[in-house]
N, C-alpha and C positions, 0 to 999 in steps of 0.2 A: 546425892544424884549419882545413879548408878554407871560404872563403865566398863568395858570392852575388856575382853584379856589382855595380856601383857602382851603377849602373841597380834594380835588384830592393831593394837596402839604402834606398836613397830611397824607393824607393814603400814599405816595409817602413816605414820613419822617418813617412813621410807618413800609415797606419796608428797609428801609435803619440798622435802628437798627435787624431786623431779619437778613440779609445780614451781621448780625457782625458774627455771629455761623459759618457760613463757610470762617470766613478769609484763615484758612488756605488754603482752596481748590483755592481760587483767588491767595493769595500771591506767589500760587505753578504754576500758570499760566505764572507771567510775568516769572519768573526763567523760568522755560523751553523754554520758545517761546526766550529768548534772549532778552526781549522787552531793547529797546533804551528810545523812549521817552515814552513808556506805563509803568505803575505803580502807575500816580494821584489817578484812582481810587481804585486802591488795597491799599495804606495807608488810603485812607476815610476808607474802608473798613474796616481795619485790626485795627481802632481807635475806631468804631461805638461800643456801648456799648449794651450785647446783649440783645432782645425780650424776654420777660414776657413770650411769649408763642409763638410757631413756626407756629401754625395754625389760626392766628388771620384773622379776618373776611379781605379781602381786595378791593377793588373797582374794577369797571372794570375795562379789558385792565392790571392789573396787579399783578403778580404768588404772587402765593403761598409761604413763605421761605421753606418750601421743595422741593417746583417747580425748585426755583432755586439753592437752592442747589445740586439737582438733575442734571440740568444742568451744574453749571458749574464743578461739580465732572466728567460729561461725559466730557467734553470738555481738562477739563487736562487730561484724561484718553487718547484720540485723540491728543493731542498734543505730549506726552510723546512715543505713539507708533507713531510720527513722519507722522501724519497726519495732519497738519497744516488746510488744505480747507475742509478736514471735519468735524471740529468743526465750523471751520465759519457757515458751514452749518448748526452745530445743534443751534450757535448761534443770526444766522438772521433768522433761524423758530421761536426761542421764541421770536424773537424781534416783528418780524410779530405778533404772536397769543398774542402777554401782548404790545402791544403797549405803555401803559402807563406807566409801571414798567423801573423805571428810571436806579436800581442800571443794569437791562440786557441793556439797552443800552448803558451806560460807562462800563461794563465789554467787550459788541461786538467793543466798539471804541478802548479799551484796545490792542484786539485781531488785527486789524486791523492796528494800526499802527505795531506791531511784525511784518503781511506782508506790512509795508510800501507803505501801502493802502492809502495815508494823507487824498485825498480829503472824501473821505468816510466815514475816521474814525472821519472828520471835522464835516459828517450831522448826526453824533451819538450824538457827543459832544451838535450839535445845538438838533437836540432828546428832549435828557437829559436838558437840560437849561427850553426848553417848558415847560416839566412836573413839572419844582419845584427848587427855588434857588440851586447852589452846590457851592460845597467849593470853595474856591481860587487858591488850587492846582488843582481844574478841567477849574477855567476860566485859569488859567497860558497856562494850557495846552494846550487847545483849541485857545487861541491868536498864539501861537506856528507853529500851525495846520496852522493858517488863512497865518501866514507868510512867509510859506513853498510852499503855495500854492496860494501866489500874491496876497492876501489881504490886505496888509499894514494898511488898513484907520481898517476892521473889526479887527484887530492882535491888531491895539492900545486902543481900544473901550474892548475887554475878558480883557488885561492887566491893565486897567485903572479900573474895577471892581474886578480884582484882590485886586489890592492895597487896595482899597475901603475895603475889608474884611475882608487884611488884612494887616492891614497898616506898620505893622515892619517887613514885606522881603522885603529884599534889591536887590532881583533879580527882583520883581514885576515894579519897578521905574524905574530900568536899561533894562529892554527887551523895558516898554515904550517909554521910550526915545531914543533907537535903531531906534522905528516905527517911530518915531515922526521924527528922524531925515533924514527916507528916505523920508518921506513925506516932506520935508524941512522944518517943522515948529519949528526951532530954539530955539526961544525965551522959546514954551514948553519944550524943550529935554534938555535946561540947567535950568531949574526948576526941571524935573523928575531925573537927575542928582542931582541937589544938595540936595532932599532928598535920594536918594541910595547914598549920600557923608557922610549923616549925618548918616545914617542904616549902615555905612561900609564902613568907612573910608582908610580901608586897601585894596578895591579892584582897582587892577589896571586900569581894565574896564572903573571905572567911570572916573579917570584925563586922559586915551587915550582921551574916546570920547569927552570929552571937550577939549582936544585941537586939534580934529577935528575940532570942533565944530568953534575956537579960528584961525583955517586956512581956515573954511570954506567965517567966515566975516574976511577976512582978517587982522588980528590982531594977528602977529605970536609970538611977544611979550608975548602975555597974552598963549600964542598955547604954550610957552618953560616953561614957570610955574608950568601947566597942565604937560607935559609929563614928565617932571623933578620928579615929584609926583608919577606917575606911573612907569618908572623908576627905580627912588627911588628903591618901590617895586617888579618890577621885570622886576631886570637888564636885562635879557638877553630874555626879549621874542622879537622874531623878531618883532611884530606890532609895536612895541613901539622904536624898535632900528628904521625902518622905519618911522615912524613917527617925530620921531627928525631930522631923516637926513631934512624930508621934510622942515620940521623948520629952521631945517638951511641954505637951498638952497634959503629960504623969507628973510631971515635975512641977506642973500650975504654972507653966510658962508660952501660955498658949497666945502670947504676944507675938513673942520669938517666933513660936509655931507660923506662923500670920508674916511675919517678914522671909522667913526661909522660901516658905512657897512661895511669894510671891516671886522668886528671884527666881524660876522655873520659867519657863520658856511658854511663850500662848499655847502653844501647839499641844504642850503639855497641861497648861492650866484647864485644857476645853476637857480634859479627861477626867471621865464619871470618879475614880477612886483619888484624884487630886481633888476637884470639887469637891466633894465629901469630906476628904479630910479638912478642907478649907473653912467648909461649914461650919466641922465638928469644933473646931477652933475658934472661928467667929462665937458660937453656941455657949463656947466657954468663958467666954470673957462680956456673957452677956449682953451680946449684938447682934440677935436672930433675924433682924431687919434686914445686916449686909448681909447674910448667907442666905436672904431670900436675894436678894438681889442678885447675887453671884451666876444664881440657878437661873432666874429670870433671863437675866444678858444670855446664856450660856442656850438658854430654849430657844430662844429667837432667835440667835444665831442658828440653831437645828432644828426647824419648826418641827421635825417628823420624828425628832424623839422623844417619846411617852416618858421616858425615865428622869429625862431632866424635867421638864413638865407636872409631875409628880413629885418631886424634890423640891420646886421654888414650891407647892399647894404648902407641905407641909412644913416649910422654912415657913411662911406666909401664914399659916396656923400658928404657929410658934410664938409668932412676932405679934400676932394679934388682930391681925386684919383677913377676919377671917371672910369677906366676902373675895376679897382678891384671889383667898384660895379654894372658894368654890371655884372659879372659875377656871384657875387652871387646873384643877383636880378632871373638870369635866370634858378642857382640851385633852387630858393627858386619858380620860377615859376614852373620848373621839380615838384617840391615837393609837386603842387597843393596849392601853395599860391593865393587865387583870384585877387590879386591887384597888383602879381610881375610883371606880363606880361607884363601889361600897363604901368607901373610906370620906367621898362626898354626901350620900345621903346621913351617913353617921354624921357629918359635920354638919348639915341641913336640919339634919331633926336636932339636935343640938342646938342651936342656936335658933331655932320657933319652934315653941314647945308644944304648937299648934299643928304644923309636920307628925306629932309622933303618931303612929299606930295608936 
């Protein structure tokens, strides 16, 4: 990423110090907007030292401190009054007038995040980074926005920079590892998770992610060691229960997988990924009828869910009950499942050779 000259970065640094005097205004912005990801800029602003002079000279495109304070005060009031669109307009115009003002860009990015304008917010982060170096928290937020907008490679670059800026924060290598896993760079992901594990050995995510890598690398014994660590920390976390069930299936211990999945709360047992994993476990045990029963029960409780009906049909066919499979497949088709109709016709034709074209 390119950067402006040292002179411009210096002016941006003085601007950041000046904005420290407006920290209360900016911090109020995130609270009033109910920001989710927003706030990294605000933390930086709140902890910046105060400027010695509010009216210190600025370079081209950089606002005076009092100008920024006025903008943020107006934005805060507009949000308080329930006018987020007007607040966005104020910040948009301010950024257009002062394009080299890093603080205005970051404040605008924060506001855009409160409005779930992820791609636009990311563009403002990039603009701020072109002006000069940003703190690790800002790189981290930019990485998360890049991830949310399906830019995994770019997200990984942001997380790596955040790590270099603050090597003692475990979230940065943890999130970097998640992007490396998404990109199938498993060796790099393991190295990042090793760093995260040293920094935060009590973070279950570290060991759960390592268990997932073990499964991808077809090493379930290693996966079992890691998932047992994750579950020692968070024994009832559904994600880790499911991961251990997958490991047990891979180890030929599907009876234990079934027992594990039955420890989940009923609300979790109704979720399609859990039902599919439970059905897979029953299938590995040679009990497809029980898998079909689970899907039929779930489909009766959610009578408009086409996916559940179609899964019931498929497992009924595996259990040898083609008539029931056809009924459930037709039901799934009536509910809008895109594959159910063709599947039912194929099954009917296979069941009755006279129906074949």
